[in-house]
N, C-alpha and C positions, 0 to 999 in steps of 0.2 A: 745801388751797384757800385762796387769798388773796382778801380782800374789801377793796374800796377805796370809801369813801363820803364825798364831799366836800361834802355838801349839809346844810343846817340843817333842812329839811323833807323827810322821806322816807316813803312809803307802800309797804309790801312785802306782797305776797300770796303766802303759802306754798302749795306744792302737795303732794300726797300722793305717796308713793314709787311707787305702782302706775301713775303717769303716765310711768314710765321707758320703757315700750313706745312710748308716743306720741311721745317725743322721742329715740327710738334713732337717728334718722337724723342726729344731730348728732355721734355718736361719731366720733372721729379727725378731726373737722373744726373749723374755726374758727367760733365763735359770735359774730356781730357784731350789735350793736343800735343802729341809727342813730336819731338823735334825731327826735322827731316834729316839732318846730318849732325854729326858730333854726338856729345853726351845726350843721354836720355832725360831731357828735362820736360816736365808736364805743367801745363797751366790748367787749373781747374775752376769751374764755376758750378755751384749748387743752386738749383731752382726750388724754393720752398713750395709746399703743397698749396698755399693760398695765393700763388702767383701764377700768371700765365705768360707765355712768350709773346711779346709784342713785335720785336724785331731782333735780328741777329746780324751782327757785322763780322765779317770774316776777312782776315788779312795776314800778312806775314811780317815778322820782325827780323831784320838782319842785324846780327851782333858781331862786333869786332873785339869788345872787351867784356868778358864775363869772368866773375871771380873764379868759378870752377872750371874755366876753359884753360887749362894749364898750357896746352900745346900752342896757345895764341893763334889758333886757326878761327876763320869766320864761320859762324854757326847761323843757321836759318831755321826758324821755328814758326808754327802756325799760331795765330792769336784769334780767340773768339771773344766778342764782347756782346753779352746778351742783355737785352733791354726788357724789363718784366713790368707788369702791372697787376694790381690786386684783382682777383677774379671776382665776377658776379654770378648770381644764379642764372641757370640756363635760359630762363624765361624773362630775365631782366630787360633784354633789348626788344622783345617781341610783344610783350603785354601792353595793351592800350588801355587807358582810363576811359572805358565806355560811357560812364555817366558824364564825364566832362565833355566828351565829344558830342553826346547827344545834346547837352545843354547849349554848346556852341552852335550846333546846326539849327536848333530851334529858335535861338535868339537871332541868327543872322541868315534866316531862310531866304531872304531877298538878295543876299550876297553870295551864298553857296547854293547853286542850283545845278539841275541836270541838263538844262539847255538855256541858251541866251534868250532872255525875254523880248518880245516885240516892242520896239520902242522908236519913237521919232525924236526924242531928246537924248543926246549923248553927253559924254563928259564935257564940261565946259572948260576944262583945264587947259586943252590944247586942240589944234586943228593940224592936219597934215597939209603942207604947202609945197607945191611943185613949181619952183622957180626955174624958168628956162633961160639958157645963154641968150643974150640979146640978139635979135636978128634970126632967130630959129624959126623955121617953118613947121607947120603941124606934121608930125611923124605919122606914117601909114604903112601897113604891111598887108600882104595877102593872107587869108586864113590858111591854117594848116588842113591837110586832108585827114579825115577821121573815118574809122569803120562804122558800120551800122550800130554796133553795140555801144561804141563810145558816143555817138550821136544821141542815142536814147538816154544815156547817163547825163550828158550835157543838157539835154532838155529838161530832165528832172531837177538838176541842180539849178538851172536857171529859174524854173518855176518857184523853188524854194527861196531863192535869193530875192525874187520879186515880191513873194508873199511876205518876207521878213523885212522888206524895204531897205535892202542893202544895195541893190542896183535898180536902175530904171531904164527904159528905152530912150534912145538918143539919136540924133543925126549929126554928130560931131565930126569936124574934118580929120580928127585924130582916129587911129584905129590899130589895135594890136592883135595878133593871133593868140589863140588859147590852145592849151594842152593839158593832159592829165599827168599826174605824178602819183605813183601808188604809195600808200601809207603802210605803216607796219602791220596793221590789222587787215590789209588786203583791199580796203575800200580806196576810191580815187579821189584826189584832191585837185580841184580845178585851179589852174595857174594860168597866168597871162604873161606872154613873153614881151616884156617892156624894155628889151635891150636897146631898141632905137630911141625910145623916149629917155631912157637913163643916160644915154651918150650925149643928150643935149641939155641935161638937167644939171644945176649947180648943186653940187654935194654938200650935205650938211656934215659938220666936223665934230658933231657931239660924240664923245667917246663912249664906247662899251666898257664896262668895268673888267678889269683883269681877274680871271677866276682865281688865281693863287692869292690875290689880295682878299677877295671874298672869303676864302677859306681861312686866312690868318685871323679873321674877326671871331671865329668859333670857339677859341680856347676857353675852356672852363664851362662850357654849355653841356648840359645834361638831358634837356627836354627840347624837342624839335617839332616843328609843324611846317608843312609845305603847302603852298597855294599855287594853283595853275589856272590862269584866266581861260574862260571859254573863248576860243576864236579871238585872241587878244587883239590882233590887229583890227578886227571888225568892230571893236568898241570904240575906235577912234574915228571921228568924222573927217571927211576931206573938205577943205575950204571951198566954199560955193563956186568961187571963179575957176577953181582948178578941177572940178568934177569931169568936165568935158575932155580933159587930157587924159583921163584913165579909160577912155572909150576902148571896147574890144569888140571883135567880130566873130560871129557864130553863124551857123546855118539858118538860125531863127531871126537873125537881124543883129543889130548893133546896140550895145548897152554901155553904161557907164556906172561908176561906183559912187555911192553916197558915203561909203565907209572906206577906210584904208585897206587896199588889197595887198597880197603878197606879191613880191617881185619889184616893187618901186626901190630905187637906189637908196633913199634916205629913210625908209620905213623903219629899220632897227633903231636908227638914232632918234627918230620922233618918239617911238615907244619907250625907249630907255629915258628920254627926257621927261615923259609923263609920269613914269613910275618913280623916277627920282624927285620929281616935284611933289607927288603925292605922299611919298613916305620920307621926305627929307629929314624930318625931326628925329626919325627913328634909325636912319641908315647907320650901320655899323656899330649901333648901340645894342639892338637886339633883333634886327632884321637886315638881311641882305638881298638884293634883287639883281637877276640877270634877265632881262627882257621881261617875258610873262611868268618867270619862275621866281617864286617869293619863298624865302625861308625865314621863319621865325625861330629864335633860340634863346634859351634862358637857362639859368643854373639850378633853378628849383621849380617845382610844379606850380606853386602859388604865383610866383612872378611870371610863369609862362602863360597862365590864364589871363593875367592882366595885359601882358604884351600882345597876346593874340587878339584880345578885344580891341586894343588900341588900333592895331593894323586893320582889322575888319571894319571899325567905325570909319576909318579914312577912306577905305575902298567903297563903302556904302555912300559916303558924302559926295563921291565924284561918279556915282553910277557905274562902278566896275563890278563885273561878276565873275566868280571863280567856278570851275567845274567841279562838282561834288565827287565824281568818280576818281578825279585825279589829285584830290587833296588828301593830306594825311595830317592827323592832329595827335598831340601828346605822345610822340613817339620817342623812344630811347635810342633807336637806331633808325635812320632814314637814308633813302636814296636821293641825291642831289647833284645835278650836273654830271651824271656819269660816275659818281663815287658813292661809297657808303660812309656815313658819318655817324659817330656815336660819342659817348663821353670820354673815350680814350684817344680819339683823334680821327683822321680821315684815312680811309683804306680803299683799295681797289675793289671794284664791284666784281664779285665772283663769277657773275653771269658773262661778263666781258672776257675773263681769264678763260672760262670753259669754252667760249667761242673761238679763241686763239688756239688752245691745245687740242681741241677735238677736230 
């Protein structure tokens, strides 16, 4: 792209790449920008047939000294800067290497599963610790009122959690109420209101990564795979001495967690600490991690197969399991952290744009 600017004063307003759809009608056409005032001066950009619009920047140029402006009056004209990229075939972003995907799933069937396997041994890399401010008394709150339908759902989930050995009955002096939060698919997630306990807990300061910094690492990548751990928090054990602090109250009695539940103040830091420790050798080289969302990226298919195997080997070594239905492999275009990512860069997710405009 060539840019010509002959003005001493210029104001340029940059546009985002997701505006390419709004200006797609200028593809393969001549873009002309007539001056608003003064002589008829046009700036033109021709987009070749093998290019596509990636982004367009629109602004104005204010001129005080133009050679053909003989009356020495100030002139204002419109400036377009069109950024293009070589077009790929229509299916380039959507076609998946089925053979490679099946090979990976068969080789790592104990890492990529449909449900979390029953286990008594969890990852030995880390345990969640609840350190209370010295002098703190056990926190306790009354249970919340629930409808009959929610009580039935609570009983069902408690039976499943006991069966999977994630919770156990207790007589702890601690106690927190429970409630349900609706998921996207309409099902209910059991949550424990740990606000009282959190207010007396010494907070962990381990940082979560900045999403913009994660995206910066993806330059040059053409192949992507995403991994999403099954109930990621429930794959981290609670320190034995701290289990009684996680006690919660229900109409069926009092229970405590063997694994890290949702709602504890330092749970995100603990999880990020685990993932950084497991994949430390590969972070920002060919993998980025935000909590339980893992993205493997590579410039070629051969390298991607190698990189993906290294990541899955490390997950298997520490007994972490990914959910098969939420994993994607060998993609040219992929969703990650609310964005669409491909070989040309990072774009807005069209589904989110539709939700705003509709």
